[in-house]
C-alpha positions as CSV (number, residue, x, y, z in Angstrom):
1,M,5.9,43.1,-29.9
2,E,4.1,45.0,-32.7
3,K,1.4,42.3,-32.9
4,L,0.8,42.6,-29.1
5,L,0.5,46.4,-29.3
6,L,-1.9,46.1,-32.3
7,T,-4.0,43.6,-30.4
8,T,-4.1,45.8,-27.3
9,L,-5.2,48.8,-29.4
10,I,-8.0,46.9,-31.1
11,C,-9.3,45.6,-27.8
12,T,-9.2,49.1,-26.3
13,F,-11.1,50.4,-29.3
14,L,-13.8,47.8,-29.1
15,G,-14.1,48.4,-25.4
16,V,-15.0,52.1,-25.9
17,L,-17.4,51.6,-28.9
18,P,-20.8,53.1,-28.2
19,A,-23.4,50.7,-27.0
20,A,-25.6,51.6,-30.0
21,A,-22.8,50.3,-32.4
22,Q,-22.5,47.1,-30.5
23,T,-26.3,46.6,-30.5
24,Q,-26.4,47.2,-34.3
25,L,-23.8,44.5,-34.9
26,S,-25.8,42.1,-32.7
27,G,-29.0,43.0,-34.6
28,H,-27.3,42.4,-37.9
29,E,-26.3,38.9,-36.8
30,V,-29.8,38.2,-35.7
31,I,-31.1,39.2,-39.2
32,E,-28.5,37.0,-40.8
33,N,-29.7,34.1,-38.7
34,I,-33.3,34.7,-39.6
35,S,-32.4,34.9,-43.3
36,G,-30.5,31.7,-43.0
37,K,-33.6,30.0,-41.5
38,Y,-35.8,31.2,-44.3
39,Q,-33.3,29.8,-46.9
40,E,-33.4,26.5,-45.0
41,L,-37.2,26.5,-45.1
42,N,-37.3,27.3,-48.8
43,A,-34.8,24.5,-49.6
44,E,-37.1,22.0,-47.8
45,A,-40.5,23.4,-48.8
46,A,-42.8,21.6,-51.3
47,Y,-44.7,23.4,-54.0
48,V,-48.5,23.9,-53.9
49,T,-50.2,23.0,-57.2
50,A,-53.2,24.2,-59.1
51,A,-54.6,21.9,-61.8
52,G,-51.4,19.8,-61.4
53,A,-49.0,22.6,-62.1
54,P,-46.7,24.0,-59.3
55,V,-47.7,27.6,-58.4
56,A,-46.2,28.5,-55.1
57,Q,-43.7,27.3,-52.6
58,A,-45.0,26.6,-49.1
59,T,-43.8,29.1,-46.5
60,R,-44.6,30.4,-43.0
61,F,-43.4,32.9,-40.3
62,I,-40.5,32.2,-38.1
63,E,-41.7,30.6,-34.8
64,P,-40.1,30.4,-31.3
65,E,-39.3,26.7,-31.8
66,D,-37.0,27.7,-34.7
67,Q,-34.6,29.1,-32.1
68,V,-33.1,31.8,-34.3
69,V,-34.1,34.7,-32.0
70,K,-33.0,34.8,-28.4
71,D,-35.9,37.0,-27.3
72,Y,-38.8,36.1,-29.7
73,G,-40.9,38.9,-28.1
74,K,-38.7,41.5,-29.9
75,L,-39.3,40.1,-33.4
76,R,-41.8,41.6,-35.7
77,Q,-42.6,40.1,-39.1
78,I,-44.5,41.4,-42.2
79,A,-45.4,39.3,-45.2
80,L,-46.2,41.0,-48.5
81,V,-48.2,38.5,-50.6
82,R,-49.1,39.1,-54.2
83,H,-52.5,37.8,-55.3
84,G,-52.9,34.5,-57.3
85,E,-53.3,34.2,-61.0
86,P,-56.6,35.8,-62.1
87,D,-59.1,33.4,-63.6
88,L,-59.0,35.0,-67.0
89,V,-58.0,34.0,-70.5
90,K,-55.0,36.1,-71.6
91,T,-53.7,34.2,-74.6
92,G,-53.9,35.4,-78.2
93,K,-54.0,39.0,-79.5
94,F,-56.3,41.8,-78.4
95,S,-57.8,44.8,-80.1
96,H,-57.8,48.1,-78.2
97,E,-61.5,47.5,-77.2
98,Q,-60.8,44.0,-76.1
99,A,-57.8,45.2,-74.0
100,Q,-60.0,47.7,-72.3
101,R,-62.5,45.0,-71.4
102,Y,-59.7,42.8,-70.2
103,I,-58.4,45.4,-67.8
104,A,-61.9,45.9,-66.4
105,A,-62.4,42.1,-66.0
106,Y,-58.9,41.8,-64.4
107,D,-60.1,43.9,-61.4
108,S,-63.3,41.9,-61.0
109,V,-62.5,38.2,-61.4
110,G,-61.3,35.7,-58.8
111,I,-58.2,33.5,-59.0
112,V,-57.2,30.0,-60.1
113,V,-57.3,28.4,-56.6
114,P,-54.6,25.9,-55.7
115,E,-55.4,22.6,-53.9
116,K,-54.2,23.9,-50.5
117,P,-52.9,27.1,-49.0
118,F,-49.2,27.7,-49.4
119,F,-48.9,30.2,-46.5
120,Q,-49.1,28.1,-43.4
121,V,-50.5,29.6,-40.2
122,Q,-50.6,27.6,-37.0
123,Q,-53.8,27.0,-35.2
124,G,-54.5,29.9,-32.9
125,E,-51.6,31.9,-34.3
126,D,-52.3,35.7,-33.9
127,V,-51.8,37.2,-37.3
128,K,-53.1,40.6,-38.5
129,V,-54.3,40.4,-42.1
130,F,-54.7,43.4,-44.4
131,V,-56.2,43.0,-47.9
132,S,-56.8,45.0,-51.1
133,P,-60.5,45.3,-51.9
134,L,-60.0,44.1,-55.5
135,N,-61.5,40.7,-56.1
136,R,-58.3,38.9,-57.0
137,A,-56.7,39.9,-53.7
138,R,-59.8,39.2,-51.7
139,A,-60.1,35.7,-53.3
140,T,-56.5,35.1,-52.5
141,A,-56.8,36.1,-48.8
142,E,-60.0,33.9,-48.4
143,Y,-58.2,31.0,-50.0
144,L,-55.2,31.4,-47.6
145,F,-57.0,32.2,-44.4
146,G,-60.6,31.2,-44.8
147,T,-63.7,33.2,-45.4
148,D,-64.4,33.6,-41.7
149,S,-61.0,35.1,-40.8
150,D,-60.8,38.6,-39.5
151,M,-59.4,40.8,-42.3
152,T,-59.0,44.5,-42.8
153,F,-59.9,45.8,-46.3
154,S,-58.7,49.2,-47.4
155,A,-58.5,51.1,-50.7
156,D,-55.0,52.1,-49.7
157,F,-53.9,48.6,-50.6
158,R,-55.4,48.5,-54.1
159,E,-53.0,48.2,-57.1
160,F,-51.4,51.2,-58.8
161,E,-54.0,52.2,-61.3
162,R,-53.6,52.0,-65.1
163,S,-55.6,52.6,-68.2
164,I,-55.3,51.4,-71.8
165,G,-56.4,54.9,-72.8
166,K,-59.2,56.3,-74.9
167,R,-57.3,56.6,-78.1
168,A,-58.1,53.5,-80.2
169,L,-55.2,52.0,-82.1
170,K,-56.1,49.7,-84.9
171,L,-53.7,47.0,-83.8
172,R,-54.1,43.6,-82.3
173,L,-51.4,42.9,-79.7
174,P,-50.8,40.4,-76.9
175,I,-52.4,41.7,-73.7
176,K,-48.9,41.9,-72.0
177,V,-47.9,44.5,-74.6
178,W,-51.1,46.5,-74.0
179,T,-50.6,46.5,-70.2
180,A,-46.8,47.2,-70.4
181,V,-47.3,50.2,-72.7
182,A,-50.1,51.5,-70.4
183,R,-47.9,51.2,-67.4
184,V,-45.0,53.0,-69.0
185,K,-47.2,55.8,-70.1
186,W,-48.5,56.1,-66.6
187,L,-45.0,56.1,-65.1
188,L,-44.0,58.9,-67.4
189,G,-47.1,60.9,-66.6
190,L,-48.5,60.6,-70.2
191,D,-51.7,59.0,-69.1
192,K,-54.3,61.7,-68.6
193,S,-57.3,59.4,-68.5
194,G,-58.3,60.3,-64.9
195,V,-56.3,57.6,-63.1
196,E,-54.2,58.2,-60.0
197,S,-50.8,59.8,-60.7
198,F,-47.6,57.9,-60.0
199,A,-46.7,60.5,-57.3
200,A,-50.0,60.0,-55.6
201,A,-49.6,56.2,-55.8
202,K,-46.2,56.3,-54.2
203,N,-47.6,58.5,-51.4
204,R,-50.4,55.9,-50.9
205,A,-47.8,53.1,-50.7
206,R,-45.9,55.0,-48.1
207,K,-49.0,55.4,-46.1
208,A,-49.8,51.7,-46.4
209,A,-46.3,50.8,-45.3
210,K,-46.8,52.9,-42.1
211,T,-50.1,51.2,-41.5
212,L,-48.4,47.8,-41.6
213,A,-45.5,48.9,-39.4
214,D,-47.9,50.4,-36.8
215,A,-50.0,47.3,-36.8
216,S,-47.0,45.2,-36.0
217,E,-46.5,47.0,-32.7
218,D,-49.7,45.3,-31.5
219,N,-49.5,42.1,-33.6
220,S,-46.0,40.8,-34.2
221,K,-47.1,39.0,-37.4
222,V,-48.7,41.0,-40.2
223,V,-49.8,39.9,-43.6
224,L,-50.8,42.1,-46.6
225,V,-52.4,40.4,-49.5
226,A,-52.3,42.9,-52.4
227,H,-50.5,43.5,-55.7
228,G,-47.1,43.3,-57.2
229,F,-46.4,46.9,-58.0
230,L,-47.8,48.2,-54.7
231,N,-46.0,45.6,-52.7
232,R,-42.7,46.5,-54.3
233,Y,-43.0,50.2,-53.2
234,I,-44.3,49.2,-49.7
235,Q,-41.2,47.0,-49.4
236,Q,-38.9,49.9,-50.3
237,D,-40.7,52.2,-47.8
238,L,-40.5,49.5,-45.0
239,E,-36.7,49.1,-45.7
240,E,-36.3,52.9,-45.3
241,M,-38.1,52.5,-41.9
242,G,-35.5,50.0,-40.8
243,W,-37.2,46.7,-41.8
244,R,-35.0,44.0,-43.5
245,V,-35.9,41.5,-46.2
246,V,-35.3,38.0,-45.0
247,R,-37.3,36.2,-47.7
248,D,-37.5,37.6,-51.2
249,G,-40.5,36.1,-52.9
250,G,-39.9,37.5,-56.4
251,T,-42.7,38.9,-58.6
252,D,-44.8,36.0,-59.7
253,Y,-48.4,35.3,-58.7
254,F,-48.4,34.4,-54.9
255,A,-45.0,35.9,-54.5
256,T,-44.4,36.3,-50.8
257,T,-41.7,38.6,-49.4
258,I,-41.1,38.7,-45.7
259,L,-39.5,41.5,-43.8
260,V,-38.5,41.6,-40.1
261,K,-37.5,44.1,-37.5
262,V,-35.9,43.2,-34.2
263,E,-36.7,45.7,-31.5
264,E,-33.9,46.6,-29.1
265,K,-36.0,47.3,-26.0
266,S,-34.2,49.1,-23.2
267,T,-34.4,47.5,-19.7
268,P,-35.0,49.8,-16.7
269,V,-31.3,49.5,-15.8
270,D,-30.3,50.6,-19.3
271,S,-32.7,53.5,-19.2
272,Q,-31.3,54.7,-15.8
273,L,-27.7,54.4,-17.1
274,A,-28.7,56.5,-20.1
275,L,-30.2,59.2,-17.9
276,N,-27.1,59.2,-15.7
277,N,-24.8,59.7,-18.7
278,N,-26.9,62.6,-19.9
């Protein structure tokens, strides 16, 4: 008798749940299905190689034939792609002056180009592509989508700035040490060498995230080819806007993180019911 009463109460409670709560549960299930599909794709995907070494796992956007979304027209997808490995020697130890030259070269060189693109776009697929103007990102976008593809370049998508600093230290260190120290100084606000502040960079990332989200309203598939640090903050901002990560690409070169948003579009009947309830 007690079990019957409990079951009745639960059913009654579920019956009077707000429609928004029921929709949210349905949306969560859709996101889980999409995440599961990306895990399946990753498990099956081969690695693209450069000079015989694996550099990136092949990936793509979810398509209607994957049958993971009932109404594909409600699905929006954004891919955040980090650039490829810059074509630059970074072994050995560097003096302060050499480290400064390395940073300058890092922003101007191309990339080590793999044998074929790892991000697969179907023939005629409508994808909006945004790109950082820095050469390593531009070269990556051209390698992925071709030099004749329609791309939007903006300084909003450049990497968070950094500087080795003017104060010369009489040390020879691995370049990773120089760049890590420079980044920490910048994060702490100790770098006064004229580069963009951390606060300004975060504001720029927030603006960039909004640009991508707005673009997805007209193009359901959006790609940004940019930089690791910037992409990380754009991802955080998109998540705050309701986007969900369904593929976490990590932080390596060519890292590709995909976020999705499933729009709950009201039908005319739903809209009329809402008006009547008000």
